[in-house]
DOROFI-719780 format. One record per residue: residue in one letter; x, y, z of N, C-alpha, C, O, CB in turn. Coordinates in pm, whole numbers, padded with zeros to 5 digits, always signed. Glycine has a CB too. Example, Ala and Ser with C-alpha at 12.3 -4.5 7.8 and 13.67 -1.06 7.14 Angstrom:
<tigus>
A+01319-00569+00780+01230-00450+00780+01320-00330+00780+01424-00332+00846+01131-00447+00905/S+01285-00225+00708+01367-00106+00714+01290+00003+00787+01341+00114+00804+01408-00060+00572/
</tigus>
This chain:
<tigus>
M-08181-08792+06371-08319-08808+06448-08328-08951+06396-08286-08989+06287-08462-08694+06405/P-08402-09041+06512-08460-09172+06501-08593-09155+06414-08664-09055+06412-08488-09235+06648/K-08612-09282+06339-08717-09273+06293-08852-09350+06390-08846-09450+06460-08688-09322+06162/K-08940-09281+06368-09074-09302+06446-09140-09423+06411-09165-09438+06291-09174-09190+06423/I-09177-09519+06495-09241-09638+06461-09401-09613+06523-09443-09589+06637-09152-09776+06528/P-09458-09627+06413-09609-09629+06454-09694-09684+06523-09708-09798+06478-09663-09639+06393/I-09780-09661+06635-09818-09773+06719-09966-09777+06668-10025-09682+06615-09795-09750+06889/R-10018-09904+06694-10169-09924+06685-10212-10038+06792-10146-10094+06879-10212-09969+06528/Q-10366-10053+06750-10388-10100+06838-10463-10248+06816-10545-10236+06725-10442-10006+06902/C-10462-10368+06863-10514-10468+06854-10662-10472+06852-10719-10444+06957-10464-10528+06935/V-10731-10502+06750-10891-10526+06784-10957-10622+06871-11074-10620+06908-10955-10555+06674/A-10847-10727+06905-10924-10825+06995-10872-10802+07135-10954-10800+07227-10904-10983+06951/C-10715-10780+07165-10696-10766+07295-10692-10621+07362-10688-10600+07484-10583-10832+07316/R-10694-10526+07262-10731-10389+07293-10554-10349+07307-10527-10231+07330-10851-10368+07453/E-10453-10438+07293-10336-10360+07359-10252-10281+07251-10219-10335+07145-10236-10465+07439/H-10222-10159+07281-10115-10094+07209-09992-10179+07165-09938-10245+07254-10069-09987+07292/R-09945-10184+07053-09815-10251+07014-09777-10133+06925-09839-10033+06888-09822-10411+06936/E-09641-10184+06899-09544-10108+06739-09605-10170+06625-09656-10281+06640-09348-10153+06719/K-09605-10117+06517-09708-10174+06403-09617-10314+06339-09667-10421+06303-09744-10031+06260/P-09526-10291+06337-09461-10446+06283-09485-10519+06361-09420-10615+06320-09318-10472+06259/L-09540-10556+06465-09533-10638+06556-09702-10699+06540-09728-10807+06591-09477-10563+06699/L-09773-10648+06492-09932-10661+06454-09930-10723+06312-09845-10692+06228-10021-10502+06452/A-10014-10798+06296-10077-10852+06166-10204-10772+06110-10305-10769+06181-10122-11000+06191/R-10205-10718+06005-10300-10642+05912-10393-10716+05833-10357-10794+05745-10228-10566+05820/I-10536-10690+05869-10613-10777+05804-10670-10646+05739-10686-10539+05798-10708-10891+05889/V-10702-10678+05581-10764-10565+05539-10912-10626+05435-10920-10734+05377-10636-10466+05452/R-11027-10498+05439-11132-10535+05346-11063-10479+05212-10975-10394+05224-11289-10465+05385/T-11091-10515+05111-11025-10433+04989-11175-10359+04946-11291-10367+04986-10940-10550+04843/P-11114-10299+04862-11237-10218+04807-11346-10279+04701-11442-10214+04661-11179-10098+04738/E-11317-10409+04663-11387-10496+04595-11452-10580+04714-11518-10672+04667-11299-10573+04489/G-11454-10577+04841-11515-10637+04961-11449-10772+04984-11516-10840+05062-11672-10653+04945/T-11344-10829+04944-11295-10932+04998-11190-10919+05140-11094-10842+05137-11234-10992+04886/V-11211-10976+05224-11122-10996+05338-10981-11064+05329-10977-11186+05308-11193-11070+05426/Q-10859-10991+05344-10729-11067+05349-10642-11031+05457-10663-10939+05535-10654-11049+05228/Y-10533-11117+05457-10425-11081+05549-10331-11012+05444-10319-11050+05327-10356-11215+05635/D-10258-10892+05509-10181-10770+05423-10041-10810+05542-10017-10755+05649-10278-10555+05428/G-09964-10927+05472-09864-10912+05532-09771-10775+05499-09731-10734+05608-09806-11030+05512/R-09738-10714+05422-09654-10613+05366-09735-10472+05443-09670-10367+05445-09653-10621+05177/G-09852-10474+05493-09892-10344+05507-09942-10244+05416-09983-10135+05454-09812-10300+05550/K-09935-10295+05246-09938-10207+05162-10096-10211+05078-10127-10116+05006-09809-10231+05079/V-10172-10309+05092-10277-10338+05036-10378-10225+05094-10401-10189+05210-10308-10485+05059/S-10435-10178+04959-10532-10083+04997-10712-10139+05026-10780-10235+04989-10517-09975+04872/G-10729-10038+05099-10856-10097+05200-10891-10020+05304-10865-09900+05319-10826-10229+05271/R-10972-10116+05397-10982-10077+05530-10922-10171+05596-10949-10289+05578-11108-10054+05578/G-10824-10126+05690-10764-10243+05779-10772-10229+05905-10779-10119+05961-10632-10269+05761/A-10771-10349+05969-10747-10342+06121-10644-10434+06191-10623-10549+06152-10874-10368+06187/Y-10604-10399+06257-10464-10453+06349-10497-10574+06432-10610-10570+06481-10406-10334+06466/I-10424-10680+06460-10437-10801+06532-10291-10841+06585-10205-10805+06505-10504-10914+06438/C-10250-10894+06676-10151-10991+06734-10143-11062+06660-10242-11082+06591-10166-11054+06843/R-10019-11137+06634-09997-11244+06552-10016-11348+06671-09914-11402+06713-09851-11242+06465/S-10097-11369+06710-10122-11527+06826-10225-11548+06784-10307-11467+06739-10134-11531+07007/R-10233-11686+06798-10377-11758+06766-10487-11732+06887-10606-11764+06878-10353-11935+06749/A-10426-11669+07004-10531-11657+07084-10631-11520+07043-10753-11506+07036-10471-11652+07229/C-10540-11450+07025-10618-11270+06984-10696-11322+06837-10793-11259+06795-10453-11093+06935/L-10645-11436+06768-10753-11447+06629-10868-11493+06688-10971-11440+06645-10710-11560+06497/E-10881-11588+06787-10991-11670+06876-11066-11541+06933-11188-11525+06935-10917-11783+07015/K-10986-11468+06969-11075-11365+07069-11168-11291+06983-11281-11259+07020-10981-11247+07156/A-11101-11253+06826-11144-11171+06751-11283-11246+06677-11377-11180+06630-11024-11125+06662/V-11277-11391+06677-11365-11424+06638-11477-11441+06728-11589-11409+06688-11333-11504+06580/K-11457-11492+06855-11575-11471+06970-11621-11361+06976-11742-11355+06995-11544-11491+07102/S-11559-11261+06965-11614-11121+07009-11667-11057+06864-11755-10973+06881-11481-11017+07090/R-11629-11081+06721-11674-11032+06602-11602-10897+06626-11670-10804+06583-11838-11033+06578/A-11489-10861+06679-11416-10744+06701-11370-10715+06542-11381-10602+06496-11289-10766+06819/L-11318-10823+06463-11241-10781+06331-11367-10748+06226-11348-10674+06130-11130-10919+06266/S-11508-10811+06254-11606-10785+06189-11651-10629+06183-11661-10560+06082-11695-10867+06236/R-11668-10603+06283-11691-10465+06361-11594-10344+06272-11627-10253+06196-11630-10483+06548/A-11465-10391+06320-11337-10321+06285-11330-10299+06088-11280-10210+06019-11190-10439+06359/L-11408-10429+06049-11385-10399+05886-11534-10375+05827-11562-10365+05707-11304-10544+05796/E-11611-10370+05922-11751-10325+05890-11801-10406+05766-11846-10353+05665-11755-10163+05860/T-11789-10538+05785-11833-10626+05698-11870-10762+05759-11798-10770+05859-11739-10637+05600/E-11939-10863+05751-11955-10992+05791-11806-11084+05730-11770-11096+05613-12111-11044+05726/I-11748-11132+05840-11635-11253+05804-11686-11380+05837-11702-11401+05957-11493-11241+05886/T-11715-11469+05757-11722-11612+05759-11606-11703+05810-11489-11692+05772-11746-11648+05631/Q-11649-11787+05893-11567-11868+05964-11454-11944+05840-11352-12001+05878-11671-11979+06055/E-11483-11936+05731-11400-12011+05620-11269-11878+05609-11148-11897+05596-11515-12045+05443/I-11324-11778+05616-11238-11646+05603-11142-11650+05714-11021-11656+05690-11328-11505+05612/Y-11201-11647+05874-11089-11707+05991-10997-11810+05943-10877-11783+05941-11162-11779+06118/D-11038-11925+05904-10963-12025+05896-10856-11981+05781-10738-12016+05796-11048-12149+05873/L-10894-11907+05668-10805-11877+05566-10704-11753+05638-10587-11738+05603-10897-11828+05423/L-10756-11687+05721-10656-11615+05769-10546-11640+05881-10440-11583+05906-10713-11524+05796/D-10620-11757+05947-10530-11828+06034-10409-11867+05973-10299-11830+06013-10589-11942+06088/S-10434-11971+05839-10316-12026+05789-10217-11928+05735-10095-11943+05746-10348-12118+05690/Q-10285-11813+05669-10168-11715+05610-10107-11689+05722-09986-11711+05719-10208-11576+05533/M-10158-11639+05844-10065-11587+05957-09948-11661+05978-09834-11615+05993-10131-11584+06085/K-09991-11809+05979-09891-11908+06020-09805-11918+05906-09689-11926+05946-09949-12045+06060/E-09814-11921+05768-09741-11937+05690-09651-11802+05670-09549-11813+05602-09813-11986+05590/A-09686-11666+05730-09603-11569+05721-09496-11559+05851-09393-11492+05865-09688-11451+05700/E-09556-11641+05927-09466-11648+06048-09326-11729+06032-09208-11728+06068-09549-11715+06164/Q-09407-11791+05964-09271-11927+05908-09147-11873+05818-09030-11912+05821-09349-12065+05785/Q-09209-11767+05734-09092-11721+05633-09008-11613+05709-08911-11560+05655-09155-11651+05483/
</tigus>
């Protein structure tokens, strides 16, 4: 029997995609917000397409802040952007 691939929804564009195609952003129990490249970090997670357009849309609409239930500063968005770019290059 083939393994089922979970489907998740991007918080910015609201499209449903296979979980490996999305980037997971997590708010850890300590309250920090970070990119979770492996999907294993504990905490409240939200998924976003691996595109700059969706990240910009999430910033503008504050969708990521609502999903993670925390305030996200522009510095954190910039850090997430650079971490997502770095992960794509690997």
